[in-house]
Backbone as a chain_set.jsonl record, in Angstrom:
{"seq": "MSKIKKPQDRVGGRIAPREIPGGSYQDEPPKFSLRYIQPDYCITKCEQADQLQFVQAMLKRKEMPWKMLITLPHEKLGCEVIRSLNIRSPECAKDKSIIAFRFSGKKAMIGFRERDVFYILWFDRDFSVYAHG", "coords": {"N": [[125.619, 77.555, 88.46], [123.535, 80.352, 88.727], [122.939, 83.274, 86.715], [122.951, 86.737, 87.574], [120.096, 88.597, 87.096], [119.56, 91.402, 85.028], [118.042, 94.528, 85.813], [114.961, 95.427, 84.274], [113.774, 97.95, 83.81], [115.192, 100.781, 82.752], [116.794, 103.963, 82.63], [118.585, 105.955, 80.676], [120.868, 104.283, 81.047], [120.825, 103.868, 83.739], [119.124, 102.463, 86.592], [115.687, 102.885, 86.613], [113.757, 104.987, 88.774], [111.462, 103.655, 91.163], [108.086, 103.915, 90.529], [105.515, 105.39, 92.372], [102.191, 104.632, 92.781], [99.85, 107.157, 92.106], [101.548, 109.003, 93.151], [101.932, 109.225, 95.884], [103.595, 108.853, 98.955], [102.772, 107.98, 101.331], [101.995, 105.383, 101.967], [104.32, 104.044, 102.019], [107.135, 102.653, 103.788], [109.469, 104.375, 105.989], [112.624, 105.54, 104.807], [115.766, 105.873, 106.171], [118.161, 108.419, 106.335], [121.489, 109.571, 106.665], [122.713, 111.518, 105.314], [122.802, 114.367, 105.466], [123.646, 114.892, 108.026], [124.522, 116.853, 110.83], [127.715, 117.677, 111.913], [128.356, 118.158, 114.714], [126.267, 116.944, 115.955], [126.182, 114.294, 115.336], [125.578, 110.728, 115.172], [127.775, 109.44, 116.132], [128.613, 110.986, 118.209], [127.003, 110.317, 120.237], [126.361, 108.303, 123.181], [127.292, 104.849, 123.502], [125.123, 103.199, 124.235], [122.947, 104.764, 123.415], [123.4, 104.781, 120.672], [122.867, 102.129, 120.044], [120.147, 102.095, 120.723], [119.191, 103.797, 118.738], [119.527, 102.22, 116.413], [117.758, 100.144, 117.055], [115.378, 101.615, 117.157], [115.086, 102.387, 114.473], [114.771, 99.867, 113.297], [112.319, 99.083, 114.386], [110.612, 100.844, 113.1], [110.918, 100.422, 110.384], [109.188, 98.934, 108.74], [106.77, 100.129, 108.95], [104.228, 102.108, 107.531], [104.381, 105.551, 106.414], [101.93, 106.878, 106.821], [100.973, 105.667, 109.101], [102.976, 106.189, 110.994], [102.818, 108.968, 111.308], [100.51, 109.248, 112.71], [100.783, 108.006, 115.132], [101.494, 108.36, 118.67], [103.985, 110.76, 119.565], [105.589, 110.154, 121.67], [105.999, 107.522, 121.544], [106.388, 105.551, 118.815], [105.778, 107.376, 116.888], [105.966, 110.645, 115.242], [106.77, 114.14, 115.707], [106.022, 117.497, 114.779], [108.371, 120.052, 114.684], [108.095, 123.206, 115.724], [109.713, 125.303, 116.236], [111.314, 128.41, 115.874], [113.853, 128.772, 116.527], [115.675, 126.968, 115.592], [118.491, 126.591, 113.663], [118.54, 125.76, 110.567], [120.32, 123.727, 108.249], [121.26, 124.52, 104.848], [120.138, 122.57, 103.154], [117.747, 121.972, 104.342], [116.132, 124.159, 104.253], [113.009, 125.768, 104.081], [111.661, 123.428, 104.642], [109.62, 121.195, 106.498], [110.362, 120.585, 109.782], [110.821, 117.648, 111.582], [110.594, 115.327, 114.352], [111.668, 112.229, 115.688], [111.624, 110.043, 118.42], [114.449, 108.344, 119.736], [115.906, 107.28, 121.815], [114.789, 106.955, 124.823], [113.743, 110.107, 125.76], [115.299, 111.392, 123.954], [115.871, 112.782, 120.76], [115.845, 112.183, 117.205], [116.24, 114.44, 114.734], [114.99, 115.961, 111.843], [114.154, 116.194, 108.375], [111.517, 115.316, 106.118], [111.463, 113.974, 102.897], [109.675, 112.92, 100.313], [109.663, 109.516, 100.756], [111.831, 109.434, 102.394], [113.55, 110.013, 105.404], [115.566, 112.451, 106.378], [118.045, 112.679, 108.591], [119.145, 115.259, 110.596], [120.072, 116.05, 113.079], [121.072, 114.424, 116.092], [119.641, 114.784, 118.944], [120.979, 114.571, 121.623], [121.483, 115.893, 123.993], [119.439, 117.654, 124.354], [119.632, 120.198, 123.116], [119.138, 121.226, 120.615], [116.711, 122.524, 120.035], [114.271, 124.593, 121.725], [112.759, 122.91, 124.223], [109.539, 122.643, 125.235]], "CA": [[125.39, 78.817, 89.135], [122.694, 81.213, 87.9], [123.396, 84.645, 86.515], [122.107, 87.787, 88.137], [119.309, 89.246, 86.047], [119.622, 92.854, 84.989], [116.715, 95.152, 85.894], [114.375, 95.759, 82.978], [113.476, 99.376, 83.685], [116.401, 101.592, 82.786], [116.716, 105.297, 82.051], [119.934, 106.457, 80.432], [121.881, 103.406, 81.614], [120.6, 103.722, 85.179], [117.847, 101.869, 86.961], [114.648, 103.901, 86.77], [113.149, 104.978, 90.104], [110.173, 102.981, 91.249], [106.962, 104.847, 90.547], [104.516, 105.15, 93.398], [100.88, 104.982, 92.225], [99.253, 108.372, 92.638], [102.586, 109.91, 93.629], [101.916, 109.345, 97.339], [104.546, 108.021, 99.683], [102.182, 107.716, 102.642], [101.912, 103.944, 102.199], [105.681, 103.512, 102.02], [107.869, 102.783, 105.052], [110.519, 105.38, 105.87], [114.036, 105.24, 104.604], [116.508, 106.787, 107.024], [119.393, 108.865, 105.704], [122.397, 110.421, 107.446], [123.427, 112.31, 104.314], [122.966, 115.763, 105.856], [123.852, 114.973, 109.476], [125.373, 117.95, 111.264], [128.837, 117.022, 112.605], [128.304, 118.238, 116.184], [125.107, 116.18, 116.423], [126.261, 112.995, 114.674], [125.345, 109.559, 116.023], [129.056, 109.085, 116.752], [128.749, 111.792, 119.424], [126.121, 109.717, 121.246], [126.912, 107.184, 123.928], [127.086, 103.567, 122.84], [123.752, 102.727, 124.509], [122.05, 105.541, 122.542], [123.61, 104.304, 119.31], [122.115, 100.876, 119.944], [118.731, 102.459, 120.735], [118.888, 104.339, 117.407], [119.366, 101.08, 115.495], [116.516, 99.465, 117.42], [114.27, 102.496, 116.76], [114.934, 102.268, 113.018], [114.246, 98.533, 112.997], [110.896, 99.069, 114.741], [109.855, 101.686, 112.167], [111.277, 100.17, 108.979], [108.092, 98.334, 107.983], [105.547, 100.894, 109.197], [104.051, 103.17, 106.532], [104.377, 106.922, 106.919], [100.599, 107.27, 107.288], [100.835, 105.177, 110.468], [103.943, 106.882, 111.847], [102.402, 110.343, 111.612], [99.333, 109.228, 113.591], [101.156, 107.437, 116.43], [102.007, 109.361, 119.618], [105.425, 111.005, 119.402], [106.297, 109.551, 122.799], [106.209, 106.112, 121.179], [107.066, 105.411, 117.53], [105.368, 108.449, 115.995], [106.82, 111.828, 115.126], [106.147, 115.428, 115.99], [106.536, 118.629, 114.021], [109.08, 121.014, 115.524], [107.669, 124.526, 115.257], [110.597, 126.313, 116.801], [112.065, 129.263, 114.955], [115.206, 128.849, 117.062], [116.548, 126.01, 114.933], [119.203, 127.074, 112.474], [118.586, 124.622, 109.662], [121.271, 123.818, 107.136], [120.668, 124.917, 103.565], [119.355, 121.47, 102.572], [116.447, 121.869, 105.021], [115.385, 125.413, 104.139], [111.625, 125.63, 103.61], [111.174, 122.079, 104.914], [109.015, 121.009, 107.806], [111.279, 119.828, 110.639], [110.112, 116.693, 112.433], [111.442, 114.579, 115.279], [111.32, 110.911, 116.191], [112.44, 109.661, 119.565], [115.252, 107.158, 119.469], [116.44, 106.751, 123.067], [114.051, 107.698, 125.846], [113.215, 111.357, 125.192], [116.256, 111.92, 122.974], [115.228, 112.795, 119.44], [116.536, 112.379, 115.94], [115.491, 115.542, 114.146], [115.341, 116.168, 110.449], [113.042, 116.52, 107.493], [111.061, 114.244, 105.24], [111.322, 114.259, 101.473], [109.057, 111.699, 99.805], [109.636, 108.506, 101.816], [113.118, 109.465, 103.081], [113.717, 110.897, 106.553], [116.951, 112.899, 106.453], [118.363, 113.068, 109.968], [120.096, 116.365, 110.685], [120.616, 116.13, 114.429], [120.712, 113.532, 117.191], [119.561, 115.73, 120.06], [121.301, 113.776, 122.808], [121.536, 116.738, 125.193], [118.27, 118.55, 124.293], [120.125, 121.546, 122.832], [118.838, 121.648, 119.245], [115.604, 123.479, 120.072], [113.683, 124.795, 123.051], [111.725, 121.909, 124.566], [108.673, 123.342, 126.157]], "C": [[124.59, 79.727, 88.205], [123.271, 82.624, 87.815], [122.423, 85.613, 87.172], [121.397, 88.482, 86.992], [119.436, 90.751, 86.158], [118.205, 93.412, 85.098], [116.235, 95.586, 84.514], [114.208, 97.262, 82.781], [114.748, 100.192, 83.846], [116.139, 102.933, 82.112], [118.147, 105.782, 81.893], [121.019, 105.605, 81.063], [121.746, 103.19, 83.11], [119.247, 103.074, 85.419], [116.849, 102.984, 87.215], [114.082, 103.844, 88.187], [111.788, 104.308, 90.065], [109.071, 104.021, 91.356], [105.974, 104.435, 91.63], [103.167, 105.553, 92.812], [100.3, 106.216, 92.903], [100.268, 109.358, 93.187], [102.643, 110.059, 95.135], [102.915, 108.385, 97.964], [104.013, 107.668, 101.07], [102.118, 106.229, 102.974], [103.287, 103.273, 102.238], [106.297, 103.614, 103.412], [108.99, 103.811, 104.884], [111.865, 104.766, 105.521], [114.772, 106.289, 105.43], [117.837, 107.131, 106.353], [120.184, 109.768, 106.652], [123.187, 111.363, 106.528], [123.736, 113.728, 104.776], [123.22, 115.939, 107.356], [124.833, 116.097, 109.815], [126.458, 117.387, 112.191], [128.77, 117.043, 114.137], [127.172, 117.419, 116.777], [125.033, 114.807, 115.749], [125.998, 111.867, 115.673], [126.638, 109.141, 116.727], [129.323, 109.88, 118.023], [127.888, 111.24, 120.564], [126.846, 108.598, 121.978], [126.538, 105.882, 123.231], [125.672, 103.025, 123.048], [122.746, 103.462, 123.626], [122.196, 105.117, 121.085], [122.83, 103.013, 119.075], [120.614, 101.156, 119.91], [118.298, 103.037, 119.386], [118.647, 103.203, 116.412], [118.058, 100.356, 115.795], [115.296, 100.295, 117.015], [114.027, 102.426, 115.259], [114.321, 100.916, 112.652], [112.756, 98.425, 113.319], [110.056, 99.799, 113.694], [110.005, 101.286, 110.7], [110.173, 99.555, 108.132], [106.776, 99.098, 108.132], [105.398, 101.987, 108.144], [104.023, 104.548, 107.198], [103.009, 107.306, 107.477], [100.333, 106.762, 108.705], [101.749, 105.954, 111.418], [103.486, 108.285, 112.232], [101.16, 110.386, 112.514], [99.65, 108.673, 114.975], [101.639, 108.545, 117.366], [103.524, 109.517, 119.474], [106.241, 110.433, 120.555], [106.617, 108.076, 122.523], [106.99, 106.064, 119.87], [106.753, 106.535, 116.558], [106.342, 109.617, 115.982], [106.039, 113.074, 115.523], [106.806, 116.496, 115.134], [107.179, 119.599, 115.004], [108.79, 122.394, 114.959], [108.565, 125.661, 115.748], [111.312, 127.112, 115.712], [113.525, 129.371, 115.387], [116.176, 127.893, 116.386], [117.184, 126.664, 113.714], [119.389, 125.876, 111.554], [119.67, 124.805, 108.619], [120.53, 124.111, 105.838], [119.766, 123.834, 102.978], [117.957, 121.38, 103.167], [115.64, 123.159, 104.962], [114.016, 125.143, 103.538], [111.076, 124.215, 103.759], [110.559, 122.072, 106.312], [109.948, 120.116, 108.626], [110.459, 118.927, 111.555], [111.112, 115.928, 113.294], [110.818, 113.238, 115.61], [112.185, 110.673, 117.415], [113.203, 108.395, 119.229], [115.817, 106.523, 120.727], [115.806, 107.53, 124.209], [113.418, 108.922, 125.216], [114.158, 111.993, 124.178], [115.683, 111.752, 121.579], [116.229, 112.841, 118.302], [115.655, 113.35, 115.164], [115.96, 115.751, 112.715], [114.132, 116.555, 109.633], [112.738, 115.33, 106.598], [110.984, 114.769, 103.816], [110.907, 112.944, 100.825], [109.002, 110.671, 100.926], [110.93, 108.479, 102.627], [113.082, 110.46, 104.234], [115.203, 111.205, 106.658], [117.214, 113.396, 107.866], [119.44, 114.14, 109.931], [120.82, 116.38, 112.029], [120.168, 114.944, 115.289], [120.789, 114.409, 118.432], [119.746, 114.996, 121.386], [121.294, 114.578, 124.096], [120.448, 117.809, 125.205], [118.672, 120.004, 124.032], [119.776, 122.047, 121.43], [117.731, 122.683, 119.204], [115.066, 123.561, 121.488], [112.564, 123.777, 123.273], [110.806, 122.537, 125.596], [107.393, 122.722, 126.44]], "O": [[124.926, 79.861, 87.028], [123.981, 83.091, 88.706], [121.231, 85.333, 87.302], [122.032, 88.907, 86.027], [119.421, 91.307, 87.256], [117.269, 92.838, 84.542], [117.021, 96.057, 83.691], [114.474, 97.782, 81.697], [115.309, 100.283, 84.937], [115.369, 103.028, 81.156], [118.843, 105.995, 82.886], [122.002, 106.145, 81.57], [122.491, 102.397, 83.686], [118.35, 103.125, 84.577], [117.14, 103.925, 87.953], [113.94, 102.756, 88.746], [111.063, 104.384, 89.073], [109.137, 104.914, 92.201], [105.646, 103.257, 91.77], [103.003, 106.697, 92.386], [100.267, 106.302, 94.13], [99.894, 110.44, 93.642], [103.341, 110.943, 95.629], [103.048, 107.239, 97.533], [104.744, 107.112, 101.891], [102.179, 105.856, 104.145], [103.389, 102.067, 102.466], [106.011, 104.562, 104.143], [109.415, 104.086, 103.762], [112.183, 103.636, 105.893], [114.425, 107.469, 105.385], [118.547, 106.251, 105.867], [119.618, 110.613, 107.346], [124.203, 111.928, 106.931], [124.822, 114.24, 104.505], [123.024, 117.031, 107.89], [125.855, 116.259, 109.148], [126.141, 116.692, 113.156], [129.096, 116.046, 114.783], [127.127, 117.222, 117.991], [123.953, 114.232, 115.611], [126.179, 112.042, 116.878], [126.592, 108.55, 117.806], [130.168, 109.492, 118.829], [128.033, 111.651, 121.715], [127.81, 108.023, 121.473], [125.578, 105.83, 122.461], [125.088, 102.453, 122.128], [121.793, 102.854, 123.14], [121.213, 105.098, 120.345], [122.21, 102.835, 118.027], [119.885, 100.522, 119.147], [117.176, 102.8, 118.938], [117.673, 103.228, 115.66], [117.327, 99.994, 114.872], [114.289, 99.739, 116.577], [112.877, 102.408, 114.82], [113.447, 100.842, 111.789], [112.013, 97.751, 112.605], [108.917, 99.414, 113.433], [109.263, 101.788, 109.856], [110.226, 99.65, 106.906], [105.779, 98.744, 107.503], [106.351, 102.722, 107.887], [103.689, 104.687, 108.375], [102.931, 107.989, 108.498], [99.547, 107.365, 109.436], [101.339, 106.327, 112.517], [103.736, 108.74, 113.348], [100.803, 111.448, 113.024], [98.859, 108.852, 115.901], [102.142, 109.567, 116.898], [104.247, 108.539, 119.286], [107.451, 110.248, 120.429], [107.432, 107.474, 123.222], [108.142, 106.495, 119.826], [107.391, 106.641, 115.511], [107.394, 109.584, 116.62], [104.816, 113.053, 115.654], [107.991, 116.412, 114.808], [106.593, 119.926, 116.036], [109.196, 122.711, 113.841], [108.199, 126.834, 115.676], [111.843, 126.548, 114.756], [114.337, 129.988, 114.697], [117.386, 127.999, 116.59], [116.498, 127.214, 112.853], [120.3, 125.072, 111.75], [119.91, 125.921, 108.156], [119.311, 123.961, 105.759], [118.741, 124.145, 102.371], [117.07, 120.774, 102.566], [114.569, 123.242, 105.564], [113.89, 124.37, 102.587], [110.124, 123.845, 103.072], [110.944, 122.852, 107.183], [110.282, 119.011, 108.2], [109.525, 119.378, 112.217], [112.308, 115.888, 113.004], [109.605, 113.124, 115.788], [113.353, 111.061, 117.438], [112.703, 107.501, 118.547], [116.174, 105.345, 120.713], [116.239, 108.638, 124.527], [112.651, 108.811, 124.259], [113.836, 113.033, 123.605], [115.09, 110.724, 121.252], [117.299, 113.441, 118.405], [114.465, 113.103, 114.965], [117.155, 115.722, 112.419], [113.196, 117.171, 110.142], [113.583, 114.467, 106.358], [110.499, 115.873, 103.571], [111.675, 111.982, 100.789], [108.364, 110.916, 101.95], [111.111, 107.594, 103.463], [112.645, 111.6, 104.073], [116.005, 110.331, 106.988], [116.667, 114.416, 108.285], [120.498, 113.965, 109.326], [122.011, 116.68, 112.11], [119.016, 114.518, 115.216], [121.877, 114.734, 118.909], [118.804, 114.823, 122.16], [121.119, 114.015, 125.177], [120.524, 118.764, 125.978], [118.13, 120.926, 124.642], [120.091, 123.188, 121.094], [117.8, 123.628, 118.418], [115.36, 122.718, 122.335], [111.546, 123.798, 122.58], [111.234, 122.915, 126.687], [106.604, 123.261, 127.216]]}, "num_chains": 1, "name": "protein.A"}
């Protein structure tokens, strides 16, 4: 049985983050995070069919680079910027651009992007997070 090799690049006993040439994350696929999900808009509040659609939506996008996702129509796999001032963002999203991806029909997962990570704040299952116009 072979031993697991330890990563070579370490900083202070931890694995060093992977450097992206030029500091751009546009060529990287998104990572989805539920770290800052708002309790009233959690995926657990969605119906089972919507939960399955969320997983399928992530799987479709997991290999697509950000530069492609931001150019695709938001009705498909792309995203849209939410310009509503009516959204009360949690502290973690202050001064961040709020974007939305559809995950089940017109239902949106709404959050913000930081580097290559999309932090989902809300699953807007009932279209109540912002004024859709």
